[in-house]
C-alpha positions, 0 to 999 in steps of 0.5 A, spaced: 517 494 447 513 497 453 509 493 457 506 493 463 510 491 469 505 489 475 508 488 482 504 487 489 506 486 496 503 484 502 504 489 509 502 487 517 502 494 519 497 496 524 501 504 523 498 510 524 505 515 521 508 514 514 512 509 512 515 507 505 515 500 503 519 499 497 518 495 491 521 489 490 524 491 483 523 499 480 519 500 475 524 503 470 520 509 467 513 510 472 508 506 477 501 508 474 498 507 480 498 503 487 491 499 490 490 497 497 485 493 501 486 493 510 484 487 512 482 485 520 483 479 525 476 476 520 471 478 524 467 484 522 469 489 524 467 496 530 470 501 527 474 503 520 479 503 517 483 506 511 490 506 508 493 513 505 498 513 500 500 519 499 501 521 491 507 526 491 511 519 494 510 515 489 514 513 484 520 508 480 522 505 486 517 506 492 512 510 494 509 512 502 504 509 506 498 511 512 495 506 516 488 509 520 484 506 523 479 507 529 479 499 530 484 493 532 481 489 528 485 492 522 491 487 522 495 490 516 494 491 508 494 488 502 498 492 495 498 492 487 503 498 484 501 497 476 508 501 472 512 500 466 
């Protein structure tokens, strides 16, 4: 009974508005954490970039994210969600 469910994905985007990312399989009970790693073109970026997650939107079926960057060299991010 119980256990841990790990899901992951990738989003290509430079979106600066909050967007919904749906999990492939809804978590039966809860999503504990969503971790992200921004990526770029492969060259060291001139500037900064981050993925913001709205904590209040992390649920069993989805979360909301926003990519914040001042560099066109960031082109997306990977995410990992852990729950049960």
